[in-house]
C-alpha positions in Angstrom: 233.5 107.8 19.9 233.8 108.7 16.2 232.6 112.2 15.0 230.0 112.2 12.3 231.2 113.1 8.8 230.8 116.7 7.8 227.7 117.5 5.9 229.7 119.3 3.2 233.2 119.5 1.9 235.3 122.6 2.8 236.7 124.1 -0.4 239.9 125.9 -1.0 239.2 129.6 -1.5 238.9 130.3 -5.3 238.1 126.8 -6.4 234.4 127.2 -7.1 233.1 127.2 -10.6 232.5 130.4 -12.4 228.7 130.1 -12.4 228.5 129.5 -8.7 231.0 132.3 -8.1 228.9 134.8 -10.2 225.7 133.7 -8.5 227.4 133.7 -5.0 226.2 130.3 -4.1 227.9 127.4 -2.3 229.8 125.1 -4.8 231.0 121.5 -4.2 233.6 121.7 -6.9 232.4 118.5 -8.5 233.9 117.4 -11.8 233.1 117.5 -14.6 230.1 119.5 -13.3 229.3 120.6 -9.7 226.2 119.5 -7.9 224.4 123.0 -8.0 224.9 123.2 -11.8 223.6 119.7 -12.3 220.5 120.4 -10.2 219.8 123.7 -12.1 220.3 122.2 -15.6 223.5 124.2 -16.4 226.0 121.3 -16.2 227.1 122.0 -19.8 228.1 125.6 -18.7 230.0 124.6 -15.5 233.6 125.5 -16.0 236.5 126.3 -13.6 239.2 129.0 -13.9 242.6 127.7 -14.7 244.3 130.3 -12.5 242.4 132.2 -9.8 244.8 135.1 -9.9 244.7 135.4 -13.6 240.9 135.3 -13.5 240.9 138.1 -10.9 243.1 140.2 -13.1 240.8 139.6 -16.0 237.8 140.7 -13.9 239.6 143.9 -12.9 240.4 144.7 -16.6 236.8 144.1 -17.6 235.7 146.4 -14.7 238.0 149.2 -15.9 236.8 148.8 -19.5 233.2 149.0 -18.2 234.0 152.3 -16.4 235.6 153.7 -19.4 232.6 152.8 -21.5 230.3 154.4 -18.9 232.3 157.7 -19.0 232.3 157.8 -22.8 228.5 157.2 -22.8 228.0 160.0 -20.4 230.1 162.3 -22.6 228.0 161.4 -25.7 224.8 162.0 -23.8 226.2 165.4 -22.6 227.1 166.5 -26.1 223.6 165.6 -27.4 221.7 167.1 -24.5 219.9 170.4 -24.8 221.6 173.4 -23.0 219.4 173.2 -19.9 220.9 174.3 -16.7 221.3 171.2 -14.4 222.1 171.6 -10.7 225.2 169.5 -9.9 225.7 168.2 -6.4 229.5 168.2 -7.0 230.6 171.0 -9.3 229.3 174.5 -9.7 227.5 175.4 -12.9 229.3 177.8 -15.2 228.3 180.1 -18.0 230.1 180.8 -21.2 230.4 182.9 -24.3 233.1 183.6 -26.9 235.4 186.3 -25.7 234.7 189.8 -27.0 237.3 191.8 -28.8 236.5 194.9 -26.8 238.7 195.8 -23.8 236.8 197.8 -21.2 239.1 197.1 -18.2 242.6 198.3 -17.8 243.2 196.1 -14.8 242.1 192.6 -15.7 243.8 192.2 -19.1 240.4 192.2 -20.8 236.9 192.9 -19.5 235.6 190.7 -22.3 233.6 187.7 -20.9 235.6 184.5 -21.2 234.4 181.3 -22.9 232.8 180.0 -19.7 230.4 182.9 -19.1 227.1 182.4 -20.9 226.9 178.8 -22.1 225.3 176.4 -19.7 226.9 173.1 -19.1 225.2 169.8 -18.4 226.3 167.2 -15.9 230.0 166.2 -16.3 231.4 162.7 -15.8 232.3 163.7 -12.3 228.7 164.5 -11.5 227.4 161.0 -11.6 227.3 158.7 -8.6 229.8 156.3 -10.2 232.5 158.9 -9.5 231.9 158.6 -5.8 232.0 154.7 -5.9 235.0 154.1 -8.2 238.1 156.1 -9.1 237.7 157.8 -12.5 240.4 155.7 -14.0 239.9 157.0 -17.5 240.1 160.6 -16.4 243.4 159.9 -14.7 244.9 158.1 -17.6 243.8 160.2 -20.5 245.9 163.3 -21.5 243.2 165.9 -21.6 240.3 166.4 -19.2 236.9 166.5 -20.8 235.5 170.0 -21.1 232.5 169.1 -19.0 234.7 168.4 -16.0 237.3 171.1 -16.7 235.2 174.2 -17.5 233.5 174.7 -14.2 236.8 174.4 -12.3 238.5 176.9 -14.6 235.5 179.2 -14.0 236.1 178.9 -10.2 239.9 179.5 -10.6 239.4 182.7 -12.6 237.3 184.2 -9.8 240.1 183.4 -7.3 243.2 183.9 -9.4 244.2 187.1 -7.7 244.6 185.2 -4.4 247.4 183.2 -6.2 249.3 186.4 -7.1 249.6 185.1 -10.7 248.0 187.1 -13.5 248.0 186.9 -17.3 246.2 188.4 -20.2 242.8 186.8 -20.2 242.0 187.4 -23.9 245.3 185.7 -24.8 244.5 182.8 -22.4 241.1 182.2 -23.8 242.4 182.3 -27.4 245.0 179.6 -26.6 242.4 177.7 -24.5 240.2 177.1 -27.6 243.1 175.7 -29.6 243.1 171.9 -30.2 245.5 170.0 -27.9 247.7 169.1 -30.9 248.3 172.8 -31.8 251.9 173.9 -30.8 250.5 177.1 -29.2 247.9 175.3 -27.1 248.1 175.4 -23.3 250.1 172.5 -21.8 248.0 170.0 -19.9 250.2 170.7 -16.8 248.8 174.3 -16.6 245.3 173.1 -17.1 245.7 170.4 -14.5 247.1 173.0 -12.0 244.2 175.4 -12.7 241.7 172.6 -12.2 243.4 171.7 -9.0 243.1 175.2 -7.6 239.6 175.4 -8.9 238.6 172.2 -7.1 240.2 173.7 -3.9 238.1 176.8 -4.1 235.0 175.0 -5.3 232.0 175.9 -3.1 231.4 172.2 -2.5 235.0 170.7 -2.3 235.5 167.1 -3.3 238.7 165.6 -1.9 238.7 162.8 -4.5 238.5 165.4 -7.2 241.5 167.3 -5.7 243.5 164.0 -5.4 242.7 163.2 -9.1 244.0 166.5 -10.4 247.0 166.5 -8.1 248.0 163.1 -9.4 247.5 164.3 -13.0 249.5 167.4 -12.3 252.5 165.5 -10.9 252.6 163.4 -14.0 252.1 166.3 -16.5 254.8 168.4 -14.8 257.3 165.6 -15.3 256.3 165.2 -18.9 256.5 169.0 -19.5 260.0 169.3 -18.0 261.5 166.1 -19.4 260.4 167.0 -22.9 261.2 170.8 -22.5 257.7 171.4 -23.8 256.1 174.8 -23.2 258.3 175.6 -20.2 256.5 178.8 -19.5 253.4 176.8 -18.7 255.6 174.6 -16.5 256.6 177.6 -14.4 253.1 178.8 -13.9 251.8 175.2 -13.2 254.5 174.4 -10.7 253.9 177.7 -8.8 250.3 176.8 -8.5 251.2 173.3 -7.3 253.3 174.9 -4.6 250.5 177.1 -3.5 248.1 174.2 -3.4 250.5 172.2 -1.2 250.8 175.2 1.1 247.0 175.4 1.5 246.9 171.6 2.2 249.6 172.1 4.9 252.2 170.0 2.9 254.9 172.4 3.9 257.9 170.6 2.6 256.3 169.8 -0.7 255.2 173.4 -1.1 258.6 174.8 -0.4 260.3 172.4 -2.8 257.8 173.3 -5.5 258.1 177.1 -5.0 261.9 177.2 -4.4 262.8 175.0 -7.3 260.4 176.9 -9.7 261.7 180.3 -8.7 265.3 179.1 -9.2 264.2 177.8 -12.6 262.6 181.1 -13.5 265.9 182.9 -12.5 267.9 180.5 -14.6 265.8 181.2 -17.6 266.1 185.0 -17.2 262.7 186.1 -16.1 264.4 188.4 -13.5 266.2 190.3 -16.2 263.4 191.5 -18.6 264.5 195.2 -18.8 262.9 196.0 -22.2 260.1 194.9 -24.5 262.5 194.2 -27.4 261.3 190.9 -28.9 264.9 190.2 -30.1 266.4 190.3 -26.7 268.5 187.3 -25.9 268.2 187.7 -22.1 265.5 185.0 -21.9 266.7 181.5 -22.5 265.9 180.1 -25.9 264.3 177.1 -24.2 261.5 179.5 -23.3 259.8 180.4 -26.6 260.6 184.1 -27.3 257.6 186.3 -27.0 255.9 187.1 -30.3 254.4 190.4 -29.2 254.3 192.8 -26.2 251.3 191.1 -24.7 253.3 187.9 -24.3 256.2 189.9 -22.9 253.7 191.4 -20.4 252.6 188.0 -19.3 256.3 187.0 -18.6 256.7 190.2 -16.5 253.6 189.5 -14.5 254.7 185.9 -13.9 258.0 187.0 -12.6 256.6 189.5 -10.1 254.1 186.9 -9.0 256.9 184.5 -8.4 258.9 187.2 -6.5 256.0 187.9 -4.2 255.4 184.2 -3.5 259.1 183.8 -2.7 259.5 186.5 -0.2 256.2 185.9 1.6 256.5 182.1 1.7 260.0 182.5 3.1 258.5 184.5 6.0 255.8 181.9 6.6 258.3 179.1 6.5 260.9 181.0 8.3 263.5 180.2 5.7 265.8 182.2 3.4 264.4 183.7 0.2 265.5 182.2 -3.1 266.1 185.7 -4.3 268.4 187.0 -1.7 268.9 190.5 -3.1 266.0 192.3 -4.7 268.4 194.8 -6.3 269.6 192.0 -8.5 266.2 192.0 -10.2 266.1 194.0 -13.5 262.6 193.2 -14.7 260.3 196.1 -15.4 257.4 196.8 -13.1 254.2 195.1 -14.4 251.7 197.3 -16.3 248.0 197.1 -16.6 247.2 194.6 -19.4 245.5 197.2 -21.5 248.8 199.1 -21.6 250.4 196.1 -23.4 247.6 196.0 -25.9 247.6 199.7 -26.8 251.4 200.0 -26.7 251.7 202.5 -23.8 254.0 200.1 -22.0 256.6 200.2 -24.7 256.6 204.0 -24.8 257.1 204.5 -21.0 260.5 205.1 -19.5 262.1 202.1 -17.9 261.3 201.6 -14.3 262.2 198.6 -12.1 263.6 197.9 -8.6 266.2 200.7 -9.1 263.4 203.2 -8.8 263.1 202.3 -5.2 266.7 202.9 -4.3 266.2 206.5 -3.3 263.4 208.9 -2.8 264.6 211.0 -5.8 264.5 208.0 -8.1 261.1 207.0 -6.8 259.6 210.4 -7.5 261.3 210.6 -10.9 259.1 207.9 -12.5 255.7 209.5 -12.9 254.4 207.7 -15.9 250.8 206.7 -15.2 251.5 203.3 -16.9 253.1 202.2 -13.7 250.3 203.4 -11.5 248.3 200.1 -11.4 247.5 197.6 -8.7 249.9 195.0 -10.1 252.9 197.4 -9.9 251.8 198.6 -6.5 251.7 195.0 -5.2 255.2 194.2 -6.7 256.7 197.4 -5.2 255.2 196.7 -1.8 256.7 193.2 -1.9 260.1 194.6 -2.7 259.9 197.1 0.2 258.8 194.4 2.6 261.7 192.3 1.4 264.1 195.2 1.9 262.7 196.0 5.3 263.4 192.4 6.5 266.9 192.5 5.0 267.7 195.8 6.7 266.4 194.6 10.0 268.6 191.5 9.9 271.6 193.5 8.9 271.0 196.0 11.8 270.8 193.1 14.3 274.1 191.8 13.0 275.5 195.4 13.0 276.6 195.3 9.4 277.2 198.8 8.0 275.3 202.0 8.5 271.8 200.6 8.4 270.2 203.7 10.0 270.8 205.8 6.9 269.6 203.1 4.5 266.5 202.6 6.8 265.6 206.3 6.6 265.9 206.2 2.9 263.7 203.1 2.7 261.1 204.8 5.0 260.9 207.8 2.6 260.5 205.5 -0.4 257.8 203.4 1.2 256.0 206.5 2.5 256.0 207.9 -1.0 254.7 204.6 -2.4 251.8 204.6 0.0 250.9 208.2 -0.8 250.8 207.3 -4.5 248.5 204.4 -3.8 246.2 206.6 -1.7 246.0 209.1 -4.6 245.2 206.3 -7.0 242.5 204.9 -4.7 240.8 208.3 -4.4 240.4 208.4 -8.2 239.5 204.8 -8.9 237.9 203.2 -5.9 237.0 205.5 -3.0 234.8 202.6 -1.8 235.8 199.0 -2.0 233.9 196.3 -4.0 234.7 192.9 -5.3 233.0 193.9 -8.6 235.1 196.8 -9.9 234.7 196.0 -13.6 233.1 192.5 -13.6 232.5 189.8 -11.1 235.4 188.9 -8.9 238.1 190.7 -10.9 240.3 191.1 -7.7 241.2 194.7 -8.4 240.2 196.1 -5.0 241.5 193.1 -3.1 244.9 193.4 -4.8 245.1 197.2 -4.0 244.2 196.5 -0.3 246.9 193.8 -0.2 249.5 196.3 -1.7 248.6 199.1 0.7 248.6 196.7 3.7 252.0 195.1 2.8 253.4 198.7 2.5 252.2 199.3 6.1 253.9 196.1 7.1 257.2 197.3 5.4 257.0 200.6 7.2 256.4 199.0 10.6 259.5 196.8 10.1 261.5 199.7 9.0 260.4 201.8 12.0 261.3 198.9 14.3 265.0 199.4 13.4 265.2 202.9 14.8 262.2 203.1 17.2 264.2 202.3 20.3 266.4 205.4 19.8 264.1 207.7 17.9 260.9 208.8 19.7 259.5 210.2 16.5 260.0 206.9 14.7 258.2 205.2 17.6 255.1 207.4 17.1 255.2 207.0 13.3 255.3 203.2 13.8 252.2 203.5 16.1 250.4 205.7 13.6 251.2 203.2 10.8 249.8 200.3 12.8 246.6 202.2 13.4 246.2 203.2 9.7 246.7 199.5 8.8 244.0 198.5 11.4 241.6 201.2 9.9 242.2 199.8 6.4 241.5 196.3 7.5 238.4 197.2 9.4 237.1 199.1 6.3 237.8 196.1 4.2 235.9 193.9 6.7 232.9 196.1 6.6 232.9 196.3 2.8 233.3 192.6 2.0 235.6 190.0 3.8 235.9 188.3 0.4 238.5 191.1 -0.3 240.8 189.6 2.3 244.0 188.4 0.7 246.0 185.7 2.5 249.0 188.0 2.7 247.2 190.4 5.1 248.3 188.2 7.9 251.8 189.8 7.7 250.9 193.5 8.2 248.1 192.7 10.6 250.3 190.7 13.0 252.9 193.4 12.8 250.3 195.9 13.8 249.2 193.7 16.6 252.7 193.6 18.0 253.0 197.4 17.8 249.7 198.0 19.6 250.6 195.4 22.3 253.9 197.1 23.0 252.2 200.4 23.3 249.6 199.0 25.7 252.4 197.6 27.8 254.2 200.9 27.8 251.1 202.7 29.0 250.4 200.2 31.7 253.9 200.7 33.0 253.3 204.4 33.2 249.9 203.8 35.0 248.1 205.6 32.1 245.2 203.3 32.4 242.7 205.3 30.3 245.0 205.3 27.3 245.9 201.7 27.8 242.2 200.7 27.7 241.8 202.6 24.4 244.7 200.7 22.9 243.2 197.5 24.2 240.0 198.2 22.3 242.1 198.6 19.1 243.8 195.3 19.8 240.4 193.7 20.2 239.2 195.0 16.9 242.4 193.7 15.3 241.8 190.3 16.9 238.3 190.2 15.4 239.9 190.7 12.0 242.3 187.9 12.7 239.4 185.6 13.7 237.7 186.4 10.4 241.0 185.8 8.6 241.5 182.4 10.3 237.9 181.4 9.3 238.8 182.1 5.6 242.4 180.9 5.6 242.5 178.0 8.0 245.8 176.7 6.7 247.8 179.7 8.0 246.6 179.7 11.6 249.3 177.4 12.9 252.2 179.2 11.1 254.2 182.2 12.1 253.4 185.0 12.6 250.0 184.3 14.3 251.4 181.9 16.8 254.2 184.5 17.6 251.5 186.7 19.1 251.0 184.4 22.1 254.1 185.9 23.8 252.1 189.1 24.6 249.6 187.1 26.7 246.6 189.1 25.6 244.9 186.5 23.5 247.1 183.5 24.3 244.1 181.2 25.0 242.3 182.0 21.7 245.5 181.6 19.6 246.2 178.3 21.4 242.7 177.1 20.5 243.4 178.0 16.9 246.6 176.0 16.9 245.0 172.8 18.3 
């Protein structure tokens, strides 16, 4: 029995006429005009694409052009709009004003409000729903990010920059920020992309697509910056920020590649040998533009010490060797407060660098107040922590007389901590995130430096604690002082937690756990219970820390604490 003929002809995909395709109706592909077009009186307009693939490409090009036109129209509307504060569901609103010439802060580079303080910003191209439906192709392709999308992210970064351990003179930054992109002294797009990337990371309402956009832009702009040898100082800062971003996103290999390569780059260009503020010095490679004034030299010094701190701490987190294997090879001056570069005090102070930590006499010799600032304290604490780890490794390998060197380092680190305590009593007896203006990071940086020094002392006492009862008790006292500082910070404002606090806190946990074990073996139950309470307090600090810095919870040294069996279950839950 024959089957009845089909009621319609099955068409090959893509052979419908353009009108039927646009109206999404069934087409019979009749020639010269299809049946639906004949019935609707549009037979004269019935045409067929010569090549379906070519037609699809044309449609995509038209779509991209339409998106570009939409973004340009939004930018025009924004520039014409009145300055009314608009709540954005994606990006935080920022305020702005021209930077003031006054300098009220000796710790932030300038207490003058930056160009994002008082001016209100309307909705940016990223605020509109189209940015959620389609990739912002134009924003990815164009060289410079529109201010409407860039300014709020830079505002966010500036509040959190102290977490990145990278500082620079703010007045200088805002001056160059206002320059047109074509100006030779303007900020390279790579650095702006890196700042926007970190800003989008810390944004109160994170947008993964926004992060992906700026990370893609950053990868491209870093290549352009390096291949053209264009503003390489901006390349160093941008690449360090890229490494920190990858660390936060748990891209460990990419992070280590960024950080290790950039620090080697900084060493090759001489940033580790800035031993004077002589503008004519040939120590720095000519490929890096020579500084025009002391303020620019100060920025280079700060960048180097930020890179050094990132190097030695990331090596601990990744359990890999430091790029800078010997801190004594570093000749760069300690960083000064940014106001000291502006008023010239930095140039009149006696040279002081890593060599000032070689002995207690040398450490006490340099008494210039210009070196008593939170940036120098942080750099010195990083050097002492680096030295403590190196001495511990040499002691295990039985290389040389490490006991003498360890006692010298203990004396230097103890003097450093006493200096910071004296500084704190004068400047910030109570902690606050708003020491001079909102979120300047001063107190958080000081807490970080003091805590890292605790960590260095604990590691140094570890070397001789087994054979020296006094060293054992000093190590225990240091761990308790570190705990007290952490608890005080927690009660003041957990925002002041720096991600590097994980190192001294875990070291303190180990010391207290060993002490509790010792007391239990001696059947001193009452004292063991008291130590257990201290450990519980420290564990609460670690829980708060994990809540703020989720990316570090699976890395050493937190997971290393499981071996004590006190909080193995909680730590295992964090790691899942």
